[in-house]
C-alpha positions in Angstrom: -71.7 -11.0 -2.3 -70.5 -14.2 -3.9 -73.6 -14.4 -5.9 -73.4 -10.8 -7.0 -69.5 -11.4 -8.0 -70.8 -14.7 -10.0 -73.3 -12.6 -11.4 -71.5 -10.2 -12.7 -69.1 -12.6 -14.3 -71.5 -14.5 -16.3 -72.8 -10.9 -17.6 -69.3 -9.9 -18.3 -68.9 -13.4 -20.4 -72.2 -12.6 -22.1 -71.5 -9.4 -23.5 -67.7 -10.5 -24.4 -69.4 -13.5 -26.5 -72.0 -11.2 -28.2 -69.4 -8.3 -28.9 -67.3 -11.3 -30.6 -70.3 -12.1 -32.8 -70.5 -8.7 -34.2 -66.8 -8.9 -35.3 -66.3 -9.5 -38.9 -65.6 -13.3 -39.3 -62.2 -13.7 -41.2 -59.2 -16.3 -41.4 -55.9 -15.9 -42.4 -53.3 -17.7 -44.4 -49.9 -16.2 -44.4 -50.0 -12.3 -44.6 -53.4 -12.5 -46.6 -57.0 -12.2 -44.1 -60.3 -13.7 -45.9 -63.5 -11.7 -45.0 -67.0 -12.2 -45.6 -66.9 -15.1 -47.7 -70.4 -15.7 -49.6 -71.8 -17.3 -52.6 -75.3 -16.2 -54.1 -77.8 -18.7 -53.9 -78.7 -20.3 -57.3 -82.1 -20.1 -59.7 -83.3 -23.8 -61.0 -81.1 -24.5 -64.0 -78.7 -22.0 -63.4 -74.9 -22.9 -65.0 -72.8 -21.0 -62.6 -72.8 -18.9 -59.5 -71.0 -15.8 -58.3 -68.8 -16.1 -55.1 -67.4 -12.8 -53.3 -65.2 -11.9 -50.4 -62.8 -9.4 -49.2 -59.0 -10.1 -49.4 -56.7 -8.2 -46.8 -52.8 -8.5 -47.5 -51.3 -7.5 -44.1 -47.7 -8.2 -45.5 -45.2 -6.2 -46.6 -45.1 -8.0 -50.2 -47.4 -8.2 -53.1 -49.4 -11.8 -53.1 -51.6 -13.1 -55.6 -54.6 -15.4 -55.5 -53.5 -17.7 -58.2 -56.5 -20.1 -58.3 -59.6 -21.4 -56.5 -61.3 -24.9 -56.9 -64.1 -26.5 -55.1 -65.8 -29.9 -55.0 -68.9 -28.5 -55.4 -68.0 -27.3 -59.2 -66.5 -28.4 -62.2 -64.3 -25.4 -62.0 -64.0 -21.9 -60.4 -62.5 -19.2 -62.3 -61.6 -15.6 -60.9 -63.4 -12.9 -63.1 -63.2 -9.3 -63.6 -66.0 -7.0 -64.9 -64.7 -4.6 -67.5 -66.8 -2.0 -70.1 -66.1 -3.2 -73.4 -67.9 -0.4 -76.1 -70.2 0.4 -73.7 -71.2 -3.1 -72.3 -70.3 -4.6 -69.0 -68.6 -7.9 -69.8 -67.3 -10.6 -67.3 -64.0 -12.2 -68.2 -61.4 -14.6 -66.6 -58.3 -13.1 -65.0 -55.1 -14.3 -66.9 -52.5 -14.9 -63.8 -54.8 -14.6 -60.9 -55.9 -11.5 -58.9 -53.0 -9.3 -57.6 -53.2 -8.4 -53.9 -50.8 -5.4 -53.4 -48.8 -5.2 -50.0 -51.1 -3.4 -47.2 -54.3 -3.5 -49.5 -57.5 -5.0 -49.5 -59.0 -6.3 -52.6 -62.9 -6.9 -52.6 -64.6 -9.3 -54.9 -68.1 -8.4 -55.0 -71.3 -8.2 -57.6 -70.2 -6.0 -60.5 -66.4 -6.4 -60.1 -63.9 -9.0 -59.3 -65.4 -12.1 -58.0 -65.4 -15.7 -58.8 -67.5 -18.0 -61.0 -68.3 -21.3 -59.8 -69.2 -22.8 -63.4 -70.9 -26.4 -64.0 -72.3 -26.5 -60.1 -72.7 -30.4 -59.0 -75.7 -28.9 -57.1 -78.0 -26.1 -56.8 -76.7 -23.5 -54.2 -79.8 -22.6 -51.8 -79.4 -19.9 -48.9 -78.4 -21.0 -45.9 -75.8 -23.7 -47.1 -72.2 -23.4 -47.4 -69.8 -24.0 -50.2 -66.0 -24.9 -49.4 -63.8 -23.6 -51.7 -59.6 -24.1 -51.6 -57.6 -20.6 -52.1 -54.3 -20.6 -53.5 -51.9 -17.8 -53.1 -48.5 -17.2 -54.8 -46.5 -16.4 -51.2 -49.4 -17.1 -48.6 -50.0 -20.6 -49.7 -53.3 -22.4 -49.7 -56.4 -22.2 -47.5 -60.0 -23.7 -47.3 -62.6 -21.3 -46.7 -66.4 -21.9 -46.3 -68.4 -19.5 -48.2 -72.0 -18.9 -46.7 -74.9 -19.3 -49.6 -76.7 -15.9 -49.3 -80.2 -15.4 -50.8 -80.5 -15.1 -54.7 -81.2 -11.4 -54.5 -78.2 -10.6 -52.1 -75.9 -7.8 -53.1 -73.3 -8.4 -50.1 -72.2 -10.8 -47.4 -75.0 -9.9 -45.1 -77.6 -11.0 -47.3 -79.0 -7.7 -48.1 -81.0 -7.4 -51.2 -81.3 -4.8 -53.9 -84.4 -2.4 -53.4 
């Protein structure tokens, strides 16, 4: 009987642990939750890399991602993609990225994203890149971005087909 209870307890712990592995990893600073942070691996001699994540403002007041920095790059800019006379163009966001109360803002390929300009090394799949995020209300936090394959289009490393 004792052995059966012990085995059942270990099985319950294993199931809970495995279930936890499938939950979306995130960290919070103030009312801001940072989820699925990732950076695309770099081609040789690439002058920049793209960074992506989801920012969820769980608070009652708007916030703003003011700046991002990393020891791994000369500078990090917060960019948006806009249509300009039928051509998609990237440009830095003046004043940072607005995070409305109760909303989730996705930084993803083809939309808002981070540009790591002048990387100090080539980012390879399987590595991590640390970045410091500064929010107007929530404060500052350091986030580790997983490096996904060069052809990845999402945080799970899925590629285009």
